[in-house]
C-alpha positions as CSV (number, residue, x, y, z in Angstrom):
1,M,-21.2,13.7,4.5
2,T,-22.8,14.0,1.2
3,S,-21.7,11.8,-1.7
4,N,-19.9,14.3,-3.3
5,E,-17.9,15.2,-0.3
6,N,-17.0,10.7,-0.4
7,D,-16.0,11.3,-3.9
8,K,-13.1,14.3,-2.6
9,H,-11.7,11.9,0.2
10,A,-8.2,11.8,-0.1
11,G,-8.0,7.9,1.4
12,F,-7.5,4.7,-0.4
13,S,-8.5,4.2,-3.5
14,A,-11.9,2.1,-4.7
15,E,-8.6,-0.2,-6.7
16,E,-6.0,-0.1,-4.0
17,R,-8.7,-0.9,-0.9
18,A,-9.3,-4.5,-3.5
19,A,-6.3,-5.1,-3.6
20,M,-6.0,-4.6,1.0
21,K,-8.8,-7.0,0.8
22,D,-7.4,-9.4,-1.6
23,H,-3.6,-9.7,0.3
24,A,-6.4,-10.1,4.0
25,Q,-7.6,-13.3,1.8
26,E,-4.9,-14.5,0.9
27,L,-3.5,-14.2,4.7
28,K,-6.3,-16.0,5.6
29,K,-6.0,-19.0,2.7
30,A,-2.3,-19.5,3.5
31,A,-2.6,-19.5,7.2
32,R,-5.1,-22.6,6.2
33,K,-3.7,-26.3,7.4
34,G,-2.5,-28.4,5.1
35,S,0.4,-29.7,3.4
36,K,3.4,-27.4,1.6
37,A,3.0,-29.4,-1.3
38,E,-1.0,-28.9,-1.3
39,K,-0.3,-25.0,-0.7
40,A,1.8,-24.4,-2.9
41,A,0.1,-26.5,-5.5
42,E,-3.5,-24.3,-4.9
43,A,-1.1,-20.7,-5.1
44,E,0.1,-21.8,-9.2
45,R,-3.5,-22.5,-9.5
46,D,-4.7,-19.4,-8.2
47,V,-2.4,-17.2,-10.0
48,L,-3.1,-19.0,-13.0
49,A,-6.8,-18.0,-12.2
50,K,-5.8,-14.5,-11.5
51,I,-4.3,-14.6,-14.9
52,A,-6.7,-15.4,-16.6
53,E,-9.8,-13.4,-15.3
54,M,-7.4,-9.8,-17.0
55,G,-8.1,-8.6,-19.9
56,A,-6.9,-10.3,-23.3
57,D,-3.7,-7.0,-23.3
58,D,-2.8,-7.8,-19.4
59,R,-3.3,-11.4,-20.0
60,A,-1.3,-12.0,-22.5
61,M,1.4,-10.2,-20.8
62,A,1.3,-11.6,-17.4
63,E,1.1,-15.3,-19.1
64,R,4.9,-14.7,-20.8
65,V,6.2,-13.1,-17.2
66,H,4.7,-16.4,-15.8
67,A,6.1,-18.6,-17.9
68,V,9.5,-16.8,-18.1
69,V,9.5,-16.7,-14.2
70,T,9.4,-20.4,-13.7
71,A,11.3,-21.2,-16.5
72,T,14.0,-19.2,-15.3
73,A,13.5,-19.2,-11.6
74,P,12.1,-22.4,-10.3
75,Q,13.2,-21.5,-7.2
76,L,10.3,-18.6,-6.8
77,A,7.4,-20.1,-5.6
78,P,4.1,-18.6,-7.9
79,K,1.3,-16.8,-5.4
80,L,-1.0,-14.1,-4.8
81,W,-0.2,-11.1,-3.4
82,Y,-2.5,-7.9,-2.9
83,G,-4.4,-10.0,-5.8
84,M,-1.3,-9.5,-8.2
85,P,0.6,-12.7,-9.5
86,A,3.5,-12.6,-7.3
87,Y,6.8,-14.8,-7.2
88,A,8.4,-15.5,-3.7
89,R,11.6,-17.4,-2.1
90,D,10.7,-18.3,1.5
91,G,7.7,-16.4,1.8
92,K,8.8,-13.8,0.8
93,V,7.6,-11.6,-2.6
94,V,10.7,-11.5,-4.9
95,C,8.5,-10.2,-7.8
96,F,5.5,-10.2,-9.4
97,F,3.1,-8.9,-12.7
98,Q,0.7,-5.7,-11.9
99,S,-1.8,-5.4,-15.0
100,A,-2.6,-1.9,-16.2
101,E,-6.3,-2.2,-15.4
102,K,-5.2,-3.7,-11.7
103,F,-4.8,1.1,-10.9
104,K,-6.2,1.9,-14.1
105,S,-2.8,2.5,-15.3
106,R,-2.0,2.9,-18.9
107,Y,1.1,0.2,-18.8
108,A,1.6,-3.1,-17.3
109,M,4.6,-3.2,-14.6
110,L,6.8,-6.3,-13.4
111,G,7.5,-4.8,-10.0
112,F,10.8,-6.6,-7.6
113,S,10.4,-6.1,-4.2
114,D,13.6,-5.4,-1.5
115,Q,13.9,-8.5,-2.0
116,A,15.5,-8.8,-4.8
117,Q,19.0,-9.7,-5.6
118,L,19.0,-5.8,-8.2
119,D,21.0,-4.0,-6.2
120,D,23.5,-1.7,-8.6
121,G,25.3,1.6,-6.8
122,P,23.5,3.7,-4.9
123,M,20.6,3.4,-7.3
124,W,18.2,0.9,-9.3
125,P,14.8,0.9,-11.1
126,A,12.6,-1.9,-8.9
127,Y,9.5,-1.5,-11.9
128,F,9.3,-1.8,-15.4
129,A,6.8,-0.4,-17.5
130,L,5.5,-3.1,-19.4
131,A,3.7,-1.8,-23.3
132,E,4.3,-5.8,-24.9
133,I,6.8,-8.8,-24.4
134,T,8.6,-9.6,-27.3
135,A,11.6,-11.8,-27.4
136,E,14.3,-9.1,-26.7
137,V,12.1,-8.3,-23.6
138,E,11.6,-11.7,-22.5
139,Q,15.5,-12.3,-22.3
140,R,15.6,-8.8,-20.4
141,I,13.2,-10.1,-17.7
142,A,14.9,-13.8,-17.6
143,D,18.0,-11.5,-16.8
144,L,16.4,-9.2,-14.4
145,V,14.5,-12.5,-12.4
146,K,17.8,-14.4,-12.5
147,R,19.5,-11.7,-10.8
148,A,16.7,-11.4,-8.5
149,A,16.1,-15.0,-7.2
150,G,19.7,-14.9,-6.1
């Protein structure tokens, strides 16, 4: 196969493959021995380190999201999920921040998993585009996280 044929392959993108590799490393790290408190502290450090690696715009939003989520729902534990800052209840991700640069999108996203308690009739949003974090957006994030955390 030539390089042009490889480029046209309809498989996973380089970003998707990187996210899967991140997740495999996260699972290995979680399986290591250590106390629950040690693992929680390490997970928080990993989340903060991942946020620090982001470009300026994404980093500023991720820092605000992290601050809002941890203040609003301290029962959610920070952790990495496919290389993204995420917040989990009993080890299951409830919400996460996806930087725009993660999959080369035009905006960052705040996403909620099926573990989130956001059900509202037969249809509701599970992802929210983030262009900037204003006081109004922070309040909306806090309200969503409070509902999602149950």
